C-alpha positions in Angstrom: 124.7 14.5 43.3 127.4 16.9 44.5 125.4 19.8 43.1 122.3 18.6 45.1 124.3 18.4 48.3 125.7 21.8 47.6 122.2 23.3 47.3 121.2 21.6 50.5 124.2 23.0 52.4 123.5 26.5 51.1 119.8 26.2 52.1 120.8 25.1 55.6 123.3 28.0 55.8 120.6 30.5 54.8 118.2 29.1 57.5 121.0 29.2 60.1 122.0 32.8 59.4 118.3 33.8 59.2 117.7 32.3 62.6 120.8 34.0 63.9 119.7 37.4 62.6 116.2 37.0 64.2 117.8 35.9 67.5 120.0 38.9 67.4 117.1 41.3 66.8 115.1 39.8 69.6 117.9 39.7 72.2 119.4 43.1 71.3 119.4 45.8 74.0 116.1 47.9 74.1 116.8 51.4 73.0 114.8 54.2 71.5 115.6 54.4 67.8 112.4 54.7 65.8 112.4 58.1 64.0 108.7 59.1 64.2 105.6 58.9 66.3 102.9 58.2 63.7 99.6 59.9 63.0 96.6 58.3 64.7 97.1 58.1 68.4 95.1 61.0 69.9 96.0 60.1 73.5 99.7 60.4 72.5 99.1 63.7 70.8 97.2 65.0 73.9 100.2 64.0 76.1 102.7 65.6 73.8 100.8 68.9 74.0 100.6 68.7 77.8 104.3 68.0 78.0 105.1 70.8 75.6 103.0 73.2 77.7 105.0 72.3 80.8 108.4 72.6 79.2 109.2 68.9 78.9 109.1 69.0 75.1 110.5 72.0 73.2 109.8 73.0 69.6 106.8 72.7 67.2 104.4 69.9 67.9 101.7 70.5 65.2 103.5 68.5 62.4 102.9 64.8 62.4 104.6 62.3 62.3 106.7 63.9 65.0 110.3 62.9 65.9 110.6 60.6 68.9 114.0 62.2 69.6 112.2 65.5 70.1 109.6 63.9 72.4 112.1 62.0 74.5 115.0 64.5 74.7 114.1 65.8 78.2 112.0 62.9 79.6 114.9 61.7 81.8 114.9 65.1 83.6 111.2 65.0 84.6 112.0 63.4 88.0 113.7 66.6 89.0 110.9 68.9 87.6 108.0 70.2 89.6 105.2 68.7 87.6 101.5 68.2 88.5 100.4 64.5 88.9 98.4 64.5 85.6 101.6 65.7 83.8 103.6 62.9 85.4 101.0 60.4 84.3 101.3 61.7 80.8 105.1 61.2 81.0 104.5 57.6 82.1 102.2 57.0 79.1 104.7 58.4 76.7 107.5 56.3 78.1 105.5 53.2 77.6 105.1 54.0 73.9 108.8 54.7 73.2 109.7 52.2 70.5 112.4 49.6 71.0 115.0 48.3 68.5 112.6 45.6 67.4 108.8 46.2 67.4 105.8 44.2 66.4 102.1 45.0 66.6 98.8 43.9 65.2 95.6 45.9 64.8 92.0 44.9 64.0 89.2 47.4 63.5 85.6 46.3 62.8 82.7 48.7 62.3 79.1 48.6 61.1 79.8 51.8 59.2 83.1 53.7 58.6 83.2 57.2 60.0 82.0 60.1 57.8 84.4 62.5 59.7 88.0 61.5 59.9 89.9 63.4 62.5 93.5 62.9 63.8 92.6 59.6 65.5 93.0 56.5 63.4 89.6 55.0 62.5 88.6 52.1 60.2 88.5 52.9 56.5 86.3 49.9 55.8 83.9 47.6 57.7 86.9 45.4 58.4 90.4 47.0 58.6 93.3 44.9 59.8 97.1 45.5 59.8 100.3 44.1 61.2 103.6 45.9 61.7 107.2 44.8 61.9 109.9 47.4 62.6 113.6 47.2 63.0 115.7 50.2 64.2 119.4 50.4 64.1 120.5 53.1 66.5 124.1 53.0 65.4 123.5 53.5 61.7 120.3 55.5 62.0 118.4 53.1 59.8 114.8 52.1 60.2 112.8 49.5 58.3 109.1 49.7 59.0 107.0 47.1 57.3 103.2 47.4 57.6 100.6 45.5 55.7 96.9 44.6 56.0 93.6 43.7 54.6 90.4 45.8 54.2 86.9 44.8 53.2 83.6 46.6 52.9 81.8 49.4 51.0 82.5 47.6 47.7 86.2 47.3 48.4 88.3 44.2 49.1 92.0 44.6 49.0 95.4 44.0 50.7 97.7 46.9 51.2 101.2 48.0 52.4 100.0 51.4 53.8 102.2 52.7 56.5 105.4 51.0 55.3 108.6 53.1 55.0 112.4 53.0 55.0 114.4 55.9 56.6 118.0 56.7 57.0 119.4 59.4 59.4 122.0 61.7 58.0 123.1 64.0 60.8 120.0 65.8 62.1 118.1 64.9 58.9 116.2 61.8 58.0 115.8 60.7 54.3 112.8 58.4 53.8 110.8 56.5 51.2 107.4 54.9 51.8 103.6 55.5 52.2 102.5 56.8 55.6 100.0 59.3 56.9 100.8 63.0 57.5 98.9 65.6 59.5 100.0 69.2 59.0 98.4 71.8 61.3 97.0 72.3 64.8 93.5 71.1 64.1 92.3 68.1 66.0 89.1 67.1 64.1 90.2 68.5 60.7 93.1 70.0 58.9 93.0 71.7 55.6 96.1 71.0 53.5 97.4 67.5 54.4 95.6 64.9 56.6 95.1 61.2 57.1 91.8 61.3 55.3 93.0 59.7 52.0 95.2 56.6 51.9 98.9 57.5 52.1 100.6 58.1 48.8 104.0 56.5 48.0 106.6 59.2 48.5 110.2 60.1 49.0 111.4 63.0 51.2 113.6 64.4 53.9 112.7 65.9 57.2 114.6 67.4 60.2 114.9 65.1 63.2 115.2 67.5 66.1 114.0 71.2 65.9 117.2 72.8 67.1 117.4 76.6 66.7 119.8 78.3 64.4 123.1 79.4 66.0 123.5 82.5 63.9 122.0 85.7 65.4 120.3 86.5 62.0 118.0 83.4 62.3 118.1 82.4 65.9 115.0 84.6 66.5 112.7 82.0 64.9 113.6 79.6 67.7 113.3 75.8 67.4 112.3 74.9 63.8 111.2 71.9 61.9 111.2 71.2 58.1 109.6 68.4 56.1 109.5 68.0 52.3 108.4 65.2 50.0 107.4 64.2 46.5 104.6 61.7 46.1 103.1 59.8 43.2 99.3 59.7 42.7 97.3 56.8 41.3 97.0 55.9 37.6 93.2 55.8 37.6 92.5 59.6 37.4 91.9 62.4 34.9 95.7 62.9 34.5 97.3 59.6 35.5 100.4 59.4 37.7 100.4 63.1 38.7 102.9 64.1 41.4 102.4 66.0 44.6 105.3 67.9 46.2 104.9 69.2 49.7 107.0 71.5 52.0 106.4 72.5 55.6 108.3 74.9 57.8 107.2 75.1 61.5 108.9 77.2 64.2 108.4 78.5 67.7 109.7 82.1 67.9 108.2 82.5 71.4 107.6 79.8 73.9 104.2 78.1 73.3 103.6 80.1 70.1 103.9 78.0 67.0 103.8 79.1 63.4 103.4 76.7 60.5 103.9 77.5 56.8 102.9 74.7 54.3 102.8 74.4 50.6 101.8 71.6 48.2 102.0 71.4 44.4 100.2 69.1 42.1 102.0 68.8 38.8 103.4 66.5 36.1 101.6 63.3 35.2 101.0 61.5 31.9 100.8 64.0 29.0 101.9 67.0 31.2 105.2 68.8 31.1 107.5 67.8 34.0 110.9 69.3 33.1 113.2 71.8 34.9 111.1 74.8 33.8 107.9 73.3 35.1 109.4 72.7 38.5 111.1 76.1 38.6 108.0 78.0 37.7 105.9 76.1 40.2 108.4 76.8 43.0 108.7 80.5 42.2 105.0 80.9 41.2 105.1 84.7 40.9 103.3 86.7 38.3 102.6 84.8 35.1 104.8 81.8 36.1 101.7 80.1 37.7 98.0 80.6 38.1 97.6 81.8 34.5 94.3 80.1 33.9 95.8 78.4 30.8 97.1 74.9 30.1 100.6 76.3 30.3 100.7 76.8 34.0 102.7 74.2 36.0 99.8 72.8 38.0 97.6 73.1 41.1 99.0 74.7 44.3 97.8 75.2 47.8 99.5 77.3 50.5 98.7 77.3 54.2 99.6 79.3 57.4 98.6 78.0 60.8 99.1 79.6 64.3 98.8 78.1 67.7 99.3 79.6 71.1 99.1 78.0 74.5 98.6 79.8 77.8 97.8 79.2 81.5 94.3 80.1 82.7 95.2 79.1 86.2 97.9 77.2 88.0 97.1 73.9 86.3 94.5 74.7 83.6 95.8 75.5 80.1 94.2 76.9 77.0 95.4 76.3 73.4 94.0 78.6 70.7 94.7 77.8 67.0 93.8 78.8 63.5 94.6 77.8 59.9 94.1 79.3 56.6 94.7 77.4 53.3 94.7 79.4 50.0 93.9 77.7 46.7 95.1 80.5 44.4 97.6 83.4 44.2 97.1 87.0 43.1 100.4 88.3 41.9 102.3 87.4 45.2 99.7 87.2 47.9 97.6 84.0 48.4 93.8 84.3 48.2 90.7 82.1 48.0 91.0 80.8 51.6 89.5 77.8 53.4 89.7 78.3 57.2 89.8 76.6 60.5 89.7 78.0 64.1 89.7 76.1 67.4 90.2 76.2 71.1 91.2 73.4 73.5 91.2 73.8 77.3 92.6 71.1 79.6 93.7 70.4 83.1 93.8 67.9 86.1 90.8 66.3 87.7 91.8 65.6 91.4 95.3 64.7 92.6 95.6 61.2 91.3 96.7 62.0 87.7 93.2 62.1 86.1 92.7 64.9 83.5 90.0 66.4 81.3 90.0 68.3 78.0 87.2 70.3 76.2 87.6 71.3 72.6 85.6 73.3 70.1 86.6 73.5 66.4 85.1 75.0 63.3 86.3 74.5 59.7 85.0 75.7 56.4 86.2 74.7 52.9 84.2 77.2 51.0 86.4 79.9 49.7 86.7 83.6 50.8 89.2 86.1 49.4 90.9 86.9 52.7 90.4 84.1 55.2 87.2 85.0 57.1 86.4 88.0 54.8 85.5 88.8 51.3 83.2 87.2 48.6 82.3 83.6 49.1 82.9 81.2 46.2 82.2 77.5 45.7 84.0 74.8 43.7 87.4 76.4 44.3 89.1 74.6 47.2 90.6 71.2 46.2 89.6 71.8 42.5 91.6 72.6 39.4 90.7 73.0 35.7 93.7 71.0 34.6 93.8 68.3 37.3 90.1 67.7 37.1 90.1 64.8 39.6 91.2 67.5 42.0 93.3 67.5 45.2 92.3 63.9 45.9 93.9 60.5 46.0 91.8 57.4 45.4 88.6 59.3 45.7 89.4 61.0 49.0 90.5 64.5 49.7 94.1 65.0 50.8 92.9 67.7 53.1 89.6 68.0 55.0 87.6 64.8 55.4 84.4 66.4 54.2 86.1 67.6 51.0 85.2 71.0 49.3 82.4 73.5 50.1 81.7 71.9 53.5 81.6 73.2 57.1 82.1 71.3 60.3 81.5 72.3 63.9 82.8 69.9 66.6 82.4 70.1 70.3 84.3 67.4 72.2 84.9 66.4 75.8 87.5 63.9 77.0 88.3 62.4 80.4 91.5 60.4 81.1 91.1 58.4 84.3 94.1 57.7 86.6 94.0 54.1 85.4 94.7 55.4 81.8 91.2 54.6 80.5 89.9 57.4 78.3 86.3 58.4 77.7 85.3 60.8 74.9 82.0 62.4 73.8 81.6 64.5 70.6 78.9 66.6 68.9 79.4 67.2 65.2 77.3 69.5 62.9 78.3 68.9 59.3 77.2 70.8 56.2 78.5 68.8 53.2 78.8 70.2 49.7 76.7 73.3 50.5 76.1 74.3 46.9 75.1 70.8 45.8 77.5 70.9 42.8 81.1 70.2 42.0 83.1 67.0 42.6 82.8 66.6 46.4 83.8 63.0 47.1 81.7 62.6 50.2 78.3 63.7 48.8 77.2 65.5 45.6 73.7 66.3 47.1 73.8 68.9 49.9 73.7 67.2 53.3 73.2 68.7 56.7 74.0 66.0 59.3 74.3 65.9 63.1 76.5 63.2 64.5 76.9 62.2 68.1 79.9 60.1 69.1 81.0 58.3 72.2 84.0 56.1 72.8 85.9 54.4 75.6 89.4 53.0 75.4 92.0 51.3 77.6 94.2 48.3 78.2 92.4 45.0 79.1 95.5 42.9 79.6 95.4 41.3 76.2 95.8 44.5 74.3 94.4 48.0 73.9 90.7 48.1 73.2 88.6 51.0 71.9 84.8 50.8 71.6 83.0 53.5 69.5 79.3 54.3 69.2 78.0 56.9 66.8 74.5 58.1 65.8 74.0 60.2 62.6 70.8 62.1 61.8 71.2 61.3 58.1 73.4 59.3 55.7 75.4 60.0 52.6 75.2 58.0 49.4 78.7 56.4 49.7 77.7 54.6 52.9 74.5 53.1 51.4 72.4 53.7 54.5 68.9 55.2 54.4 68.0 58.1 56.8 69.3 58.2 60.4 71.5 55.3 61.6 73.6 54.2 64.5 76.9 52.5 64.1 79.2 50.5 66.4 82.9 49.8 66.1 85.6 48.1 68.0 89.4 48.3 67.7 92.0 46.0 69.2 95.7 46.7 69.2 98.4 44.4 70.5 102.0 45.5 70.8 104.9 43.1 71.2 
């Protein structure tokens, strides 16, 4: 009897303390503490680029997730700055998205056909894609717990997931983290070559810099504000070499105002039946001469290296132009990388009237066939994202970790976007995709060669009960994984509620 009463009292105590903790979280002061702005919000990315161009945000802005502390550092000073109305409206939109100490959100995406092309914006992975987020930030300790889970159904898949969840701990100006969340490395808007949100996020541990403060020493201060991110991720069991690892490193810096340089590298190594000791990691990291790229089973693994450049300039008082390029090399010859995939793009943007409305026009071309020296040299197929040891390739759960059209594909995108003064956004896109040009290899999108034209239109804004986005897309042809026949039109709707 006494034991039963004791259990009852302990249960009541747990309930009481649990309620007290929840009440504390809800009633705590609202402060910005969340470490990162996540991949997927194109409007936020546009606003960040606009604010960086006008000196509100300093440092590299082409590595996502991006630190909220970097974004918000100078926002309090904008009232004293001479900024055009459309920039001030961007400031207001960013301020509305600054996370609080306790955050909750829910997202539901429904589509008649998932997008063939996955750009920076978050789109449904299946016919039904739902998720909910619960986040707690402790500004004093620098601890963030971000729990995200959901359910997806369609295209032969039916599963629950915890994609997007992570735990991070600030240590000075660094943040150590563990979890599974999307990354986007590079200036591309419709594609990026080395690491994107195309595949589901891999579980990983890593460390990244919080604010891109410049070096104080005169020997390194010339590189300007700099950012660093590195991680080790575990791949799935169901692949040619189960449980392989992917290590990634990215250094981005701004030696001149509005000129950003990014240097990225990923290594696919280890896994069941493969060496994974100190020598393997050392040889992979050094990777010079016969330490890697030997063409034998003794080499450490599969490596990619990337360089991207972006420069923003004024064309007139209020109109800006951003030029950018990326080259990702699959192999290495002695020391210099070669066998490049490539991406080039330009984005021009500015105000429309004096009420804060704005527009943006972007053109972008990417090519995942291989050339020896970026745009030049002999063209080769079945090189990028492929490897003779890791035969499943640079893919996770049947999706490329880089470009959404996978290997040996080209994509030309022309897009136009208009942001109204009421914060509604309207977008139109033209895509010309050549998928798996040689009709061979292990392209995960389509093994047969496909030349597809895709027209897209979308509108998004707040309707009082959440943010709503409506998408309409027409494709001139289909691909086998979608199961359609010939040309087709698809419709989608997204609903996001933030608490």
